[in-house]
C-alpha positions as CSV (number, residue, x, y, z in Angstrom):
1,M,205.2,277.6,-59.9
2,D,203.0,278.6,-62.9
3,Q,201.5,275.2,-63.1
4,M,200.7,275.2,-59.5
5,S,198.9,278.4,-59.5
6,S,196.8,277.3,-62.5
7,R,195.8,274.1,-60.6
8,V,194.7,276.2,-57.7
9,V,192.6,278.4,-60.0
10,S,191.0,275.5,-61.8
11,S,190.3,273.9,-58.3
12,E,188.7,277.1,-57.2
13,K,186.6,277.2,-60.4
14,R,185.4,273.6,-59.9
15,S,184.5,274.6,-56.3
16,E,182.6,277.5,-57.5
17,Q,180.8,275.4,-60.1
18,K,179.9,272.8,-57.5
19,N,178.5,275.5,-55.2
20,Q,176.5,277.0,-58.1
21,L,175.0,273.6,-59.0
22,R,174.2,273.0,-55.3
23,A,172.5,276.3,-55.1
24,E,170.4,275.7,-58.3
25,S,169.5,272.3,-57.0
26,N,168.3,273.6,-53.6
27,S,166.4,276.3,-55.3
28,Y,164.7,273.8,-57.6
29,Q,163.8,271.6,-54.6
30,M,162.4,274.5,-52.7
31,R,160.3,275.6,-55.7
32,T,159.1,272.1,-56.2
33,E,158.1,271.7,-52.6
34,Q,156.5,275.1,-52.7
35,N,154.4,274.2,-55.8
36,R,153.4,271.0,-54.2
37,L,152.2,272.7,-51.1
38,E,150.4,275.4,-53.1
39,S,148.8,273.0,-55.5
40,P,145.3,272.0,-54.3
41,E,145.3,268.7,-56.3
42,I,147.7,265.7,-55.5
43,S,150.7,265.6,-57.8
44,R,150.7,262.8,-60.4
45,S,153.6,261.1,-58.8
46,D,151.9,261.2,-55.4
47,Q,148.8,259.6,-57.0
48,I,150.9,256.9,-58.5
49,R,152.8,256.4,-55.3
50,S,149.6,256.1,-53.2
51,R,148.0,253.8,-55.7
52,T,151.0,251.6,-55.9
53,T,151.1,251.3,-52.1
54,Q,147.3,250.5,-52.2
55,I,147.9,247.7,-54.8
56,G,150.7,246.4,-52.7
57,S,148.7,246.2,-49.5
58,D,145.8,244.7,-51.4
59,T,147.9,242.0,-52.8
60,K,149.5,241.3,-49.4
61,S,146.0,241.0,-47.7
62,R,144.8,238.7,-50.5
63,S,147.8,236.6,-50.3
64,E,147.3,236.3,-46.5
65,Q,143.6,235.5,-47.0
66,S,144.4,232.7,-49.4
67,K,146.9,231.2,-46.9
68,V,144.1,231.1,-44.3
69,E,141.6,229.6,-46.7
70,H,144.2,227.1,-47.8
71,N,144.9,226.1,-44.1
72,E,141.2,225.8,-43.4
73,S,140.6,223.5,-46.4
74,I,143.5,221.3,-45.2
75,E,142.0,221.1,-41.7
76,Q,138.5,220.3,-43.1
77,N,139.9,217.6,-45.3
78,S,141.9,215.8,-42.6
C-alpha cells in the first residue's frame, strides 16, 4: 500500500510540474505576442520570413518566365 501511495504522489507531482510548465509557456507566448504588437518595428524573424517568401516568389516567377521564353524560342525555331 505504501508503494501505491508514493506512485500517486509522484504522479500528482508530475502533473503539477506539467501544469507549471504549461503556464510558463503560455505566459511566455503571451509576452512575446504582446511585445510583437507593441514593437513598432518588424521583428527580425518576421523580416527574414517575409524576405524568404519574397525570394521564393521571385524565383518562381523567374522560372515561369524562362519556361515561357524557352517555349517561344522553340516555336520560333520550328
